[in-house]
Every structure is written in structure tokens, then in C-alpha cells.
N, C-alpha and C positions, 0 to 999 in steps of 0.2 A: 403509538407506532402505526404508521400507515402500512397497508398490505396491498401488494400487487399480485393479481392472478396471472399465472403463466401457463402456457401449453408447451410441454417439453416432450422430447422423445428419448427414451432410454432402452438399452438392450433388454429383452424380455427376461433373461436370466437374472439381471440386476433387480428388476421390479419384483420378480418371484422371491428372491432372497430377502428383499426389504419387507415384503408382505409377510413372509414367514417369521421374521424377527419382530416386526412392529405392528402387524395387522394391516388390513386394507386401509384403514383411516390414519395410519401412522406414517404414510409415505411423505406427506408434507412436512411433518415434524422432523423426520429423518433427513430430508433434503435441506431443510433450514439449518439443522445442526451441522451437517456436513459442509455446507457452503460457508457457514460462520467460521468453522475451524480452518478451512482452506484460505479464506480471506485474511484471517489473523496471521497465518504463516506468510502469505504473499506480502501483506503490508509490512510485517516485521522485516522481511528480506529487503523490500524496496527502501524502507526507512534506514536500515542498516547501511545499504549501499550508498544512499544519499549522504549520510553522516560521514562515512569513510571518504567519500569523494570531496566533501567540503573540508574535512580535516587534512586531506592530502595536499590541498591547494592553499591552505591557510598561511603557511610561511611565505609563499610566493606572493600572495595578496598583500600581506603586511609590507613586504619589500617594495612593491609597486606603490602602495600608499605613502610610504616614507619618501620615495622619490618625488612625489607630487606635493608633499606637505608644505615645502617652502614656497612653491608656486601659489598655492591657495592662501597661505597665511601672510605673504609679504604685501606691503602697502603699495598701491599703484598710483601713479600720477596720471590720472585720466581726465 
């Protein structure tokens, strides 16, 4: 896994709380875990919305494809 170094700004009270719980050297670990958890939630929501969107239009898509099926499959005298 590659690592990227960041320079971030957080409210002092948050940094103080993180340091109190994880120690001065635990800030990166805490932020990595927090970002990972947040990303998992966001991705799950986005994927769920995409799947629901595709499913909601599936029947309409099938109907459109049926309308064009004869056009695509009939032989043409060209």
C-alpha cells in the first residue's frame, strides 16, 4: 500500500481529544481508521442508490429493447 503525506487542519479540541485517547503518535492511525469507516459508509450509500436506480429503470429498458428487437434482427435487402 502506498502512503501519501497530508497537511490538514483540525479544530484544536478535536486534536486534543485524539491525543488524549491515542497519544501524540496515534493521530495518523485514528484519522486513517475514521476515514476508512466514513468511506465505507459513503460507498455503500452510493452503490445502493445506483443499484436502486438501475433496478427502477430495468422494466422500461426491457420494453424499449423489445421494440427494437425486430428492427435489429430482420434481414435487410441492402
